[in-house]
C-alpha positions as CSV (number, residue, x, y, z in Angstrom):
1,M,7.2,-2.2,11.0
2,K,5.0,-0.9,13.9
3,I,1.6,0.3,12.7
4,I,-1.7,1.6,14.3
5,I,-4.9,0.5,12.8
6,D,-8.0,2.7,12.5
7,T,-11.2,1.5,14.2
8,H,-12.9,0.3,11.0
9,I,-9.8,-1.8,10.1
10,F,-9.9,-3.4,13.5
11,L,-13.6,-4.3,13.1
12,W,-13.1,-5.5,9.6
13,A,-10.1,-7.7,10.7
14,L,-12.3,-9.3,13.3
15,A,-15.5,-9.8,11.3
16,S,-15.0,-9.0,7.6
17,P,-11.4,-9.5,6.5
18,H,-12.5,-9.7,2.9
19,K,-13.1,-5.9,3.1
20,I,-9.3,-5.4,3.6
21,A,-7.1,-5.2,0.5
22,E,-4.8,-8.3,0.1
23,D,-1.5,-6.3,0.7
24,R,-2.9,-4.8,3.9
25,L,-4.2,-8.1,5.1
26,R,-0.7,-9.6,4.7
27,I,0.7,-6.8,6.8
28,L,-1.9,-7.5,9.5
29,E,-1.2,-11.2,9.5
30,S,2.6,-11.0,9.3
31,R,4.5,-11.6,12.5
32,A,7.2,-9.3,11.1
33,H,5.0,-6.4,12.0
34,T,3.6,-5.1,15.3
35,V,0.0,-4.0,14.8
36,Y,-1.5,-1.8,17.4
37,V,-5.1,-1.2,18.4
38,S,-5.2,2.1,20.1
39,A,-6.9,2.9,23.4
40,I,-8.7,5.5,21.3
41,T,-10.3,2.7,19.2
42,I,-11.5,0.9,22.4
43,T,-12.9,4.2,23.7
44,E,-14.7,4.9,20.4
45,L,-16.3,1.4,20.4
46,M,-17.4,1.7,24.0
47,I,-18.9,5.2,23.6
48,K,-20.7,4.3,20.4
49,S,-22.0,1.1,22.0
50,S,-23.2,3.0,25.1
51,I,-25.2,5.4,22.9
52,G,-26.6,2.7,20.6
53,K,-24.6,3.5,17.5
54,L,-22.8,0.1,17.5
55,H,-23.7,-3.2,19.0
56,I,-20.6,-4.5,20.8
57,D,-21.2,-7.9,22.5
58,F,-17.6,-8.8,23.0
59,D,-14.6,-7.6,24.9
60,P,-12.5,-5.7,22.3
61,V,-9.4,-5.7,24.5
62,D,-9.5,-9.4,24.9
63,L,-10.3,-10.0,21.3
64,A,-7.5,-7.7,20.1
65,R,-5.1,-9.6,22.2
66,Q,-6.4,-13.0,21.0
67,S,-6.1,-11.8,17.4
68,G,-2.4,-11.0,17.9
69,F,-2.8,-7.2,18.1
70,D,-0.9,-5.1,20.7
71,L,-2.6,-2.3,22.6
72,H,-1.4,1.2,22.3
73,P,-2.2,3.6,25.2
74,F,-3.0,7.2,24.4
75,S,-0.6,9.6,26.2
76,A,-0.9,13.1,27.5
77,E,2.0,14.1,25.2
78,E,0.0,12.7,22.2
79,A,-3.0,14.7,23.3
80,L,-1.0,17.9,23.2
81,L,-0.8,17.7,19.4
82,L,-4.5,18.0,19.1
83,K,-4.2,21.8,19.8
84,E,-2.1,22.2,16.6
85,L,-3.9,19.9,14.2
86,P,-5.9,21.7,11.5
87,F,-9.6,20.8,11.4
88,H,-9.5,18.9,8.1
89,H,-11.2,16.1,10.0
90,K,-13.9,16.8,12.6
91,D,-14.2,13.3,14.1
92,P,-12.6,13.6,17.5
93,F,-11.6,9.9,17.6
94,D,-9.9,10.1,14.2
95,R,-8.1,13.3,15.2
96,M,-6.8,11.5,18.3
97,L,-5.6,8.6,16.1
98,I,-3.9,11.0,13.8
99,A,-2.2,12.8,16.7
100,Q,-1.1,9.4,18.0
101,S,0.3,8.3,14.7
102,I,2.3,11.6,14.3
103,A,3.6,11.6,17.9
104,S,4.6,8.0,17.9
105,N,6.0,8.2,14.4
106,R,4.0,5.1,13.4
107,P,2.0,4.8,10.2
108,I,-1.7,4.3,10.4
109,M,-3.8,1.9,8.3
110,T,-7.1,3.5,7.3
111,D,-9.4,3.9,4.4
112,D,-10.3,7.4,5.5
113,E,-8.9,9.7,2.8
114,K,-9.1,12.7,5.2
115,F,-6.1,11.3,7.1
116,S,-3.9,12.1,4.0
117,L,-4.4,15.8,4.8
118,Y,-2.2,15.4,7.9
119,E,1.4,14.7,8.4
120,C,0.9,11.1,9.3
121,E,2.1,8.2,7.2
122,M,-0.8,6.1,5.9
123,I,-0.9,2.4,4.8
């Protein structure tokens, strides 16, 4: 299975894996699955760090790779879906992750219940 992980899942996987349910943690740790950290997640972390909402003192791209995650670019075609997405969720980063999940036909691992209001598969 190929899955995209939400930003908080990425941060938890790095620093607080105990916050991730056992079944999800097995998915993240299994070599049978390809787990993607989206360019959107990296963008969100860098923007929030630059405005002081998060303290990021590491290279998230390097750490994602070291942790066995693959990187998923955000494409112009995926961005086109944003025009049609209803505004159940106002967070622009989450809306981009939802569009990416739908466009790439990959499930997304998140604890954000608002994702369920969209046509993306959730884990």
